C-alpha positions in Angstrom: -24.5 -46.7 71.8 -27.1 -44.5 73.5 -29.7 -45.0 70.7 -30.1 -48.6 71.6 -30.5 -48.2 75.3 -34.3 -47.5 75.1 -34.6 -50.6 73.0 -32.9 -52.7 75.6 -35.0 -51.3 78.4 -38.1 -52.1 76.5 -37.1 -55.7 76.4 -36.3 -55.7 80.1 -39.8 -54.4 81.0 -41.4 -57.6 79.7 -41.9 -60.4 82.2 -38.9 -62.8 82.1 -37.4 -61.2 79.0 -33.8 -62.2 79.4 -31.8 -65.2 80.1 -28.6 -64.4 82.0 -25.8 -66.6 83.3 -25.0 -65.2 86.7 -21.4 -66.1 87.7 -21.4 -68.4 90.7 -18.7 -66.2 92.4 -19.6 -62.8 91.2 -16.9 -60.2 91.1 -17.0 -56.4 90.8 -16.4 -54.8 87.4 -14.5 -51.7 86.4 -17.2 -50.3 84.1 -17.9 -46.6 85.0 -20.1 -45.0 82.4 -22.5 -42.3 83.7 -24.8 -39.8 82.1 -27.3 -37.4 83.5 -29.1 -37.5 80.2 -29.8 -34.1 78.7 -28.1 -32.4 81.7 -30.8 -29.8 81.9 -32.8 -31.3 84.7 -32.7 -29.2 87.8 -33.7 -32.1 90.2 -33.2 -35.8 90.6 -35.9 -38.1 92.0 -34.9 -40.1 95.1 -36.9 -43.1 96.2 -38.3 -42.7 99.7 -40.0 -45.2 102.0 -37.8 -47.8 100.4 -38.8 -50.5 102.9 -42.4 -50.3 101.6 -43.9 -51.5 98.4 -47.3 -51.1 96.8 -49.4 -52.7 94.1 -50.3 -50.4 91.3 -50.2 -47.3 93.4 -52.2 -44.4 91.9 -52.7 -41.7 94.6 -51.0 -40.4 97.7 -52.3 -37.9 100.3 -52.6 -37.1 104.0 -55.6 -36.8 106.3 -54.9 -33.4 107.7 -55.2 -34.6 111.2 -51.7 -33.7 112.5 -50.8 -37.4 112.8 -48.1 -37.1 110.1 -49.3 -40.2 108.2 -49.5 -40.9 104.5 -52.2 -42.8 102.6 -51.5 -44.6 99.3 -54.4 -45.7 97.1 -53.9 -49.0 95.2 -55.9 -49.5 92.1 -57.0 -53.0 93.2 -59.2 -51.5 96.0 -56.9 -51.0 99.0 -55.9 -47.8 100.8 -52.7 -48.2 102.8 -51.5 -46.0 105.7 -48.1 -45.6 107.2 -46.0 -43.2 109.3 -44.4 -40.3 107.3 -40.8 -41.3 108.0 -38.3 -42.6 105.5 -37.2 -45.4 107.8 -40.7 -46.6 108.4 -41.0 -50.3 107.7 -44.7 -51.1 108.5 -47.8 -50.3 106.6 -51.5 -51.1 107.4 -54.5 -51.6 105.3 -56.7 -48.6 106.1 -59.5 -49.7 103.8 -59.9 -52.9 101.8 -62.9 -53.0 99.4 -61.5 -55.3 96.7 -64.8 -57.1 96.7 -66.5 -54.0 95.3 -63.9 -52.5 93.1 -63.8 -53.4 89.4 -60.0 -53.3 88.7 -60.1 -54.7 85.1 -59.6 -53.4 82.5 -56.6 -51.1 83.1 -58.5 -47.9 83.4 -60.8 -49.2 86.1 -60.1 -49.4 89.8 -59.9 -47.3 93.0 -58.6 -43.9 92.0 -58.3 -41.5 94.8 -59.3 -40.5 98.4 -60.1 -37.2 100.0 -60.4 -36.6 103.8 -63.1 -34.3 105.1 -61.7 -30.9 106.3 -63.0 -31.9 109.8 -61.8 -35.4 109.6 -60.2 -35.2 113.0 -63.6 -34.6 114.5 -66.0 -36.6 112.2 -63.8 -39.4 110.8 -65.3 -39.1 107.3 -63.5 -39.5 104.0 -64.5 -39.9 100.3 -63.3 -42.1 97.5 -63.7 -42.4 93.7 -63.8 -45.9 92.1 -65.2 -48.1 89.4 -67.8 -50.6 90.6 -70.0 -53.1 88.9 -69.6 -56.5 87.3 -71.7 -56.5 84.2 -72.2 -52.7 84.1 -69.5 -50.1 84.5 -70.2 -47.6 87.2 -68.3 -44.6 88.4 -69.0 -44.3 92.1 -68.3 -41.6 94.7 -68.7 -42.8 98.2 -68.4 -41.7 101.8 -66.7 -43.9 104.5 -66.0 -43.6 108.2 -62.9 -44.4 110.2 -63.1 -47.0 113.1 -63.7 -45.3 116.4 -61.3 -47.8 118.0 -58.4 -47.7 115.5 -57.3 -44.6 113.6 -55.5 -46.7 111.0 -58.6 -48.8 110.1 -61.7 -47.7 108.3 -65.1 -49.4 108.4 -65.9 -51.0 105.0 -69.5 -51.4 106.2 -69.9 -47.6 106.6 -70.1 -46.9 102.8 -72.7 -44.3 101.8 -72.9 -43.9 98.0 -73.2 -40.3 96.9 -73.1 -40.5 93.1 -73.2 -43.4 90.8 -72.8 -42.8 87.1 -73.2 -45.6 84.5 -70.6 -45.4 81.8 -71.0 -46.4 78.1 -67.3 -47.4 77.9 -64.4 -48.4 80.2 -62.2 -45.4 79.4 -61.8 -41.7 80.4 -63.1 -42.0 83.9 -61.5 -38.9 85.5 -61.1 -40.2 89.0 -60.1 -37.3 91.4 -61.9 -36.3 94.6 -60.5 -33.3 96.6 -61.9 -30.8 99.0 -61.5 -27.1 98.1 -60.5 -24.3 100.4 -64.3 -23.6 100.6 -65.0 -26.9 102.2 -66.9 -28.3 99.2 -66.1 -31.6 97.6 -64.8 -31.4 94.0 -65.1 -34.4 91.7 -63.8 -35.1 88.2 -65.5 -37.2 85.5 -64.2 -37.8 82.0 -66.2 -38.3 78.9 -66.4 -42.1 79.5 -66.1 -43.1 75.9 -64.1 -44.4 73.0 -62.0 -41.9 71.0 -63.7 -38.8 69.4 -66.4 -38.5 72.0 -69.0 -40.3 69.9 -71.9 -39.5 72.2 -70.9 -35.8 72.5 -70.7 -35.9 76.2 -68.0 -33.2 76.2 -70.5 -30.4 75.2 -73.6 -31.8 77.0 -74.0 -30.2 80.4 -77.2 -32.2 81.0 -75.0 -35.1 82.0 -72.2 -35.4 84.6 -69.7 -36.6 82.0 -66.7 -34.4 81.1 -67.0 -32.2 84.2 -65.7 -31.0 87.5 -68.5 -31.2 90.1 -68.9 -29.3 93.3 -71.1 -30.6 96.0 -71.8 -30.1 99.7 -71.3 -33.4 101.6 -72.5 -31.9 104.9 -76.0 -31.3 103.8 -78.7 -33.4 101.9 -81.4 -32.4 99.5 -84.5 -34.4 98.7 -83.6 -37.2 96.3 -79.8 -36.6 96.7 -77.2 -37.9 99.1 -75.6 -34.5 99.2 -76.6 -30.8 98.7 -75.9 -28.5 95.8 -74.2 -25.3 96.9 -76.4 -22.3 96.0 -73.5 -20.5 94.4 -72.8 -23.2 91.8 -72.9 -21.6 88.4 -75.8 -23.6 86.9 -78.3 -23.7 89.7 -81.8 -23.5 88.2 -80.4 -23.2 84.6 -82.3 -25.3 82.1 -80.2 -28.0 80.3 -77.5 -28.0 83.0 -76.8 -30.3 85.9 -76.6 -28.1 89.0 -73.7 -30.0 90.4 -71.4 -28.8 87.6 -68.6 -26.4 88.4 -66.8 -26.5 85.0 -67.2 -28.7 81.9 -65.9 -29.5 78.4 -63.1 -31.8 79.7 -61.9 -35.1 78.2 -60.2 -37.0 80.9 -59.4 -34.9 84.0 -57.3 -37.5 85.8 -55.7 -35.3 88.4 -56.4 -31.8 89.7 -55.3 -29.9 92.8 -55.7 -26.6 94.7 -52.9 -24.2 95.2 -52.4 -24.0 99.0 -51.6 -20.3 98.8 -54.1 -18.9 96.2 -56.8 -21.5 96.2 -56.6 -21.8 92.4 -57.7 -25.1 90.9 -55.1 -26.6 88.5 -55.9 -29.5 86.2 -54.1 -31.8 83.7 -56.6 -32.9 81.0 -55.4 -35.9 79.0 -55.6 -35.3 75.3 -56.5 -37.6 72.5 -54.3 -37.7 69.5 -52.2 -34.5 69.5 -52.2 -32.3 72.5 -52.0 -32.5 76.3 -53.2 -29.5 78.3 -53.1 -27.7 81.6 -56.1 -25.8 82.7 -56.9 -23.3 85.4 -60.5 -24.3 86.3 -62.8 -21.4 86.9 -66.4 -21.2 88.0 -68.8 -22.1 85.1 -66.2 -22.2 82.3 -66.3 -24.5 79.3 -62.9 -26.0 78.3 -63.9 -27.0 74.8 -63.7 -30.8 74.5 -64.7 -32.3 72.0 -64.7 -29.2 69.8 -61.2 -28.4 70.9 -58.1 -30.2 71.9 -55.7 -27.8 73.6 -55.6 -24.6 71.7 -56.7 -26.3 68.5 -60.1 -27.2 66.8 -61.0 -30.8 66.9 -60.8 -32.9 64.9 -57.9 -31.3 63.1 -59.1 -29.1 60.2 -62.6 -28.6 61.8 -64.1 -25.2 62.1 -64.6 -23.9 65.6 -64.6 -20.6 67.5 -61.9 -20.7 70.2 -63.5 -17.5 71.7 -66.4 -19.6 73.0 -64.2 -21.6 75.3 -61.7 -21.1 78.2 -58.3 -21.9 76.7 -55.6 -23.8 78.4 -52.7 -22.2 80.4 -50.3 -24.5 78.5 -50.2 -27.4 76.1 -47.6 -29.8 74.8 -47.6 -32.1 71.8 -46.8 -35.8 71.2 -43.1 -35.1 70.8 -43.0 -34.4 74.6 -45.5 -36.9 75.9 -48.7 -38.9 75.5 -50.6 -38.7 78.7 -50.4 -35.8 81.2 -50.5 -36.4 84.9 -51.6 -33.2 86.7 -49.7 -32.2 89.8 -49.4 -29.5 92.4 -48.2 -25.9 92.9 -45.2 -26.5 95.2 -45.5 -24.7 98.5 -43.4 -26.9 100.7 -40.5 -25.7 102.9 -37.7 -28.0 101.6 -37.1 -26.7 98.0 -37.1 -22.9 97.9 -36.2 -22.8 94.2 -39.4 -24.7 93.4 -41.7 -22.3 95.3 -44.7 -21.3 93.2 -44.0 -23.7 90.3 -46.8 -26.0 89.1 -45.2 -29.4 89.0 -46.7 -31.9 86.5 -45.5 -34.9 84.4 -46.2 -37.2 81.6 -47.1 -40.8 82.3 -45.6 -42.2 79.1 -42.3 -40.3 78.7 -41.8 -40.0 82.5 -40.8 -36.3 82.1 -41.6 -33.9 84.9 -41.9 -30.2 84.3 -42.4 -27.0 86.2 -44.8 -24.3 84.9 -44.9 -20.8 86.2 -47.1 -18.0 84.8 -45.7 -14.6 83.9 -47.4 -11.2 84.1 -46.6 -10.7 80.4 -46.2 -13.3 77.8 -46.5 -17.1 77.8 -45.7 -19.1 81.0 -42.2 -20.4 81.8 -42.0 -24.2 81.4 -38.8 -26.1 82.3 -37.8 -29.8 82.6 -37.3 -30.6 86.2 -36.6 -34.4 86.3 -37.0 -37.7 84.7 -39.0 -40.2 86.7 -37.7 -43.8 87.1 -41.3 -45.0 86.6 -44.4 -43.9 84.6 -46.1 -41.3 86.8 -49.4 -42.4 88.1 -49.9 -39.3 90.3 -48.3 -36.6 92.5 -49.1 -36.2 96.1 -48.5 -33.9 99.1 -47.9 -34.6 102.8 -49.3 -32.3 105.5 -46.4 -29.9 105.3 -46.8 -29.5 101.5 -43.8 -31.6 100.5 -44.3 -33.1 97.1 -44.1 -36.8 96.1 -44.2 -38.7 92.8 -46.2 -41.9 92.8 -44.7 -44.4 90.3 -46.9 -47.0 88.7 -44.2 -49.4 89.8 -45.4 -49.1 93.3 -42.6 -46.9 94.5 -42.6 -43.4 95.9 -40.1 -40.6 95.1 -39.4 -37.1 96.1 -37.3 -34.3 94.6 -33.6 -33.7 95.4 -31.8 -30.7 94.0 -28.8 -31.4 91.8 -25.5 -29.7 92.7 -25.1 -27.1 89.8 -21.4 -27.3 90.1 -21.1 -31.0 89.8 -21.5 -33.1 86.6 -22.2 -36.8 87.0 -21.3 -37.4 83.4 -18.5 -39.8 82.6 -18.5 -40.9 79.0 -15.3 -42.6 77.9 -13.8 -41.4 74.7 -13.0 -44.9 73.4 -14.3 -48.4 74.0 -10.8 -49.5 75.2 -11.1 -47.1 78.2 -14.7 -48.1 79.1 -13.8 -51.2 81.0 -16.1 -53.4 79.0 -13.7 -55.7 77.3 -10.6 -57.4 78.7 -9.5 -57.9 75.1 -11.1 -55.9 72.3 -9.7 -58.0 69.5 -11.3 -61.2 70.8 -14.2 -59.3 72.4 -13.5 -61.0 75.7 -15.7 -59.4 78.4 -14.0 -57.8 81.3 -14.3 -59.5 84.7 -17.6 -59.0 86.4 -19.7 -58.4 83.3 -22.7 -60.7 82.9 -23.6 -62.0 79.4 -27.3 -62.2 78.7 -29.7 -62.9 75.8 -33.2 -61.7 75.1 -36.0 -64.2 74.7 -37.5 -62.4 71.7 -34.6 -61.0 69.7 -35.3 -58.5 66.9 -34.2 -59.3 63.3 -31.1 -57.4 62.4 -30.5 -58.2 58.8 -27.9 -61.0 59.4 -25.9 -59.1 62.1 -24.6 -61.0 65.1 -25.2 -59.5 68.5 -23.9 -60.0 71.9 -25.1 -58.4 75.1 -23.5 -57.7 78.5 -24.8 -56.4 81.8 -22.6 -54.4 84.2 -24.0 -54.0 87.7 -22.1 -51.9 90.3 -20.4 -53.8 93.1 -22.8 -56.4 94.5 -26.0 -54.6 93.5 -29.0 -56.5 92.1 -31.9 -55.8 89.8 -35.3 -55.6 91.6 -37.7 -57.8 89.6 -41.5 -57.2 89.4 -44.0 -59.4 87.6 -46.5 -56.7 86.8 -44.5 -53.5 86.4 -41.1 -52.2 85.3 -38.0 -53.6 86.9 -35.7 -51.3 88.9 -32.0 -51.1 88.0 -29.4 -49.9 90.5 -27.7 -46.5 89.8 -24.8 -46.9 87.3 -26.2 -50.0 85.7 -24.8 -50.4 82.1 -26.3 -52.5 79.3 -24.1 -53.2 76.3 -25.4 -54.3 72.9 -22.6 -55.2 70.5 -23.1 -55.6 66.8 
């Protein structure tokens, strides 16, 4: 039966995909089928801030101002702020610039926010977003908080630092973050269709395919910022002086290790390999001559010794779009200390990576996310959150190693699905349903049943995946 569950879920993710006859006087059912999946995950994800919901959330962070608040970036152009408490029920619009943000197509929008290291004194923060109506512009801007309301920024205070016109709507990067040195780091992707047709990846005369490092506290003539004098390519011909590292395809998320200051990055691959990089001053990470550890395109001739190679890679059997995360340094989960936590948007797998002094790094599956993973985020204490594209937020909970949640009945007769197997009469409390777009099955008849625990209900969403209660069972009977 398990091989058909992903197929059913795929149908359920489409808007209005099923027609169900809900019994007028719904009764509980006796179905109790449970599985932890592969059983190797060390953690489960638990939804937090369950009283709040967000629209296309893509980033979570804090302001570092000791106010214990969290900020969630919505792709449509809104940043929301709320108290960091699981029971919190209210959220405010911190910044609303929907009139400036281009949120279509899917890879456009407002991507991230970074608060100045002295935000508590100067009230300044920085965002990355896509602007423009006819053109397609990557924009990095500075804003200021209202002097009268700490939960409200001033949309009129925008000061544009960088504006980069893109040849295509894809591979925008989109991260801004302050390093431990107080400089602002910015990621830009190659901004193109597949295969890097304009060769941006290996062209350091542009800002594409790079991590930039700028000083937002100073200004140079002709710039809205200053270039730190210790940047690696200052006064070097053929290089933009803002560049800290280059040769990246789509560096969607990067972060600094709180303890070591190292910069970790997940670079989204093209056709075969997703990679994790440790970003170092002046290094070239190979795109588009390399993808992961491999020459690109496959079969091409390249010299890997010319490039800084990844710390780790995984192929398309494991995932299709890496979401870079954080090295965990929070106080709540001691077994996760020092592990770089990252995930895959498409397969929803979350792994932990830890380097070893000798040999390849350890890499282990930590959890399966209920939603595609848009981003990871930290609160001020260093606790780690998962930002689901479904608008919900999650954090990690350790599984009890002594307890097994599995309960797989040995026979259909003991599963509680049918009151009578011979006539295939559903047990009380099961809900028959049909799909609106059934697949052809070579003449086979199919019936479908839905078992929801107790009085639980499905949470419906028009623009993202639905959320099913724990212990929901879907039955497809040929």
